[in-house]
C-alpha positions in Angstrom: 6.6 -127.5 113.6 6.1 -130.1 116.4 9.0 -131.9 118.1 9.4 -135.3 116.4 11.7 -136.7 119.1 10.1 -139.7 120.7 9.6 -139.7 124.5 10.9 -143.2 125.4 13.4 -145.9 124.4 13.7 -149.6 124.7 15.1 -149.1 128.2 11.7 -147.9 129.3 10.2 -151.3 128.9 10.5 -154.1 131.4 9.9 -157.7 130.2 9.1 -159.9 133.2 8.7 -163.1 131.2 8.8 -164.4 127.7 7.7 -167.9 126.5 7.2 -169.6 123.2 3.5 -170.7 123.0 3.7 -172.0 119.4 6.5 -173.1 117.1 5.7 -174.1 113.5 6.4 -172.4 110.2 6.2 -169.3 112.4 6.6 -168.7 116.1 4.2 -167.1 118.6 5.5 -165.8 121.9 3.6 -164.6 125.1 5.2 -161.7 126.9 4.4 -160.2 130.3 5.7 -156.6 130.5 5.4 -153.1 131.8 6.4 -149.7 130.4 6.6 -146.1 131.4 3.6 -143.8 130.6 3.5 -140.2 129.5 2.5 -139.0 133.0 5.6 -140.6 134.6 3.9 -143.7 135.9 4.3 -147.4 135.0 1.7 -149.3 132.9 1.3 -153.0 133.7 2.3 -155.6 134.1 0.2 -156.9 131.2 0.4 -159.7 128.6 0.8 -159.5 124.9 1.1 -162.2 122.2 3.8 -161.5 119.7 4.0 -163.1 116.2 7.7 -163.3 115.7 8.5 -162.9 112.0 11.9 -161.2 111.9 13.2 -158.9 109.1 12.5 -159.1 105.4 13.7 -157.3 102.3 11.5 -156.4 99.3 12.8 -155.2 95.9 11.0 -153.2 93.2 12.8 -154.3 90.1 12.8 -151.4 87.5 14.2 -151.1 84.0 14.6 -147.4 83.4 15.4 -147.8 79.7 12.2 -149.7 79.0 10.3 -148.0 81.8 8.9 -151.2 83.1 8.8 -152.9 86.5 9.2 -156.6 87.2 6.6 -158.0 89.7 6.0 -161.5 91.0 2.7 -163.4 91.2 2.4 -166.1 93.9 -0.1 -167.7 96.3 -0.5 -166.1 99.8 -2.4 -167.9 102.5 -3.2 -164.7 104.3 -5.1 -163.5 101.2 -7.4 -166.6 101.0 -10.5 -164.4 101.3 -9.3 -161.8 98.8 -12.2 -160.8 96.6 -10.3 -161.5 93.4 -7.7 -164.1 94.2 -5.2 -165.3 96.9 -2.5 -165.0 94.2 -1.0 -161.5 94.6 1.2 -159.2 92.4 4.1 -158.3 94.6 7.7 -157.2 94.9 10.5 -159.8 95.0 11.0 -160.5 98.7 12.8 -162.7 101.2 13.6 -163.1 104.9 17.0 -162.0 106.3 19.0 -164.9 107.5 21.8 -165.0 110.0 24.9 -163.2 108.8 23.2 -161.5 105.8 22.9 -157.8 105.0 19.8 -156.3 103.5 21.7 -156.0 100.1 22.7 -159.7 100.3 19.0 -160.6 100.6 17.9 -158.2 97.9 20.4 -159.7 95.4 19.7 -163.3 96.4 16.0 -163.0 96.2 16.0 -161.0 92.9 17.9 -163.9 91.3 15.9 -166.7 92.9 12.5 -165.2 92.3 12.9 -163.4 89.0 16.2 -164.4 87.4 17.2 -160.7 87.4 20.4 -159.4 88.9 20.2 -155.7 90.2 22.8 -153.4 88.7 22.4 -151.2 91.7 20.1 -150.9 94.7 18.5 -147.7 96.0 17.0 -147.8 99.5 13.4 -146.7 99.6 12.3 -147.1 103.3 12.2 -149.5 106.2 9.0 -149.9 108.2 7.2 -152.0 110.8 4.5 -154.1 109.2 2.0 -154.4 112.0 3.7 -153.5 115.3 0.6 -154.1 117.4 1.2 -157.8 117.2 4.3 -158.8 115.1 8.0 -157.9 115.1 8.2 -158.1 111.3 10.1 -155.2 109.8 10.6 -154.7 106.0 13.4 -152.9 104.1 12.4 -151.9 100.6 14.8 -151.2 97.7 14.5 -150.2 94.1 16.7 -152.5 92.1 17.7 -151.2 88.7 17.8 -154.0 86.1 17.8 -154.9 82.5 14.4 -156.6 82.2 15.0 -157.9 78.7 15.1 -161.6 79.7 12.8 -161.4 82.7 9.9 -163.8 82.7 8.9 -167.4 83.3 8.3 -169.3 86.6 10.8 -169.2 89.4 11.2 -170.1 93.1 12.6 -173.0 95.2 10.6 -176.2 95.1 11.9 -177.2 98.5 10.5 -174.0 99.9 7.1 -174.6 98.2 7.5 -171.6 95.9 5.8 -171.3 92.6 6.4 -167.7 91.4 5.4 -166.3 88.0 7.3 -163.2 86.8 5.5 -160.3 85.1 7.1 -157.4 83.1 4.7 -154.5 83.4 5.0 -151.0 81.9 5.3 -148.5 84.8 2.2 -146.6 83.7 0.2 -149.9 84.0 1.7 -150.7 87.4 0.8 -147.2 88.6 -2.8 -147.7 87.3 -2.9 -151.1 89.1 -2.0 -149.3 92.4 -4.6 -146.5 91.7 -7.5 -148.9 91.0 -6.6 -151.4 93.8 -5.5 -154.3 91.6 -2.2 -154.1 93.5 -3.3 -154.3 97.1 -0.4 -155.2 99.3 1.5 -152.6 101.3 5.1 -153.0 100.3 4.3 -153.0 96.6 2.0 -149.9 96.9 4.7 -148.0 98.8 7.5 -148.9 96.3 5.5 -147.9 93.2 4.3 -144.7 94.9 8.0 -143.9 95.6 8.9 -144.7 92.0 6.1 -142.4 90.9 7.7 -139.5 92.9 11.3 -140.2 91.6 10.3 -141.5 88.1 11.8 -138.7 86.1 15.0 -138.5 88.1 15.7 -142.2 87.7 14.8 -142.3 84.1 17.3 -139.6 83.4 20.0 -141.8 84.9 20.4 -140.0 88.2 20.0 -141.2 91.7 17.4 -139.4 93.9 18.8 -137.4 96.8 17.9 -139.6 99.7 18.3 -139.3 103.5 17.2 -142.9 104.3 20.0 -145.3 105.2 19.6 -148.9 106.4 
C-alpha cells in the first residue's frame, strides 16, 4: 500500500497579502501567496480568489423503526439552471456560528428546518466542498429521530427560508440517489453511507466508526 501521509502542512504556504474584494451575503477575498513544491522549490507568488463560506453542518434524519428518512425541499439559487427545478431535495443544514459546536448546529437546524429533535447524532464525514476556490467545509451527521410528526413547512422568514419537509421510505430515497433525482453532494454521500450501515442501524446498534470531528 502507498504512503498516505501528506507532504506539506499549512506552514509551507506564505500569504503575502489578503484583501476583501466583495462583501455581500457572502465574501470574496483576493490572496497573493507562494507555497513549496514537490521538488523542493517555491511556487509563486501568484494570486487566487477565495469564496469565503466557512463551515456548515448537514444532518440526515433517519427513523430506524419506520425505515424512512426526512429530507427538505427548498429553493437554491446555484441550481437555477437545473434541468428539473432549482428546488432541491436535501439534508437539514446550517452554518456554524461563533461559539457553536457541530452538534449544536445539527440540533438547532434539525428543529428549525424540520421540527425534529435528534435522539442521537452519528458522525458520517467531514469534507471540503470545492477547495479549488472556496473554504467551505461540511460536517455530515446521521440524526436518529422519531419521524411520526415530521412534515409541513418550516424555516425562518427573516432568513428568507421556505422549507418543505418530506418523509421518504429509505428504499425510495436510495432509488432517488441511484436515478439522479437527488443530485447534491452531501445528500448523496449521506444516503450512500446509510446504505452501507443500514442493517446495523436498523438493529439498534451504532456502526464502528473511526471518524471524529
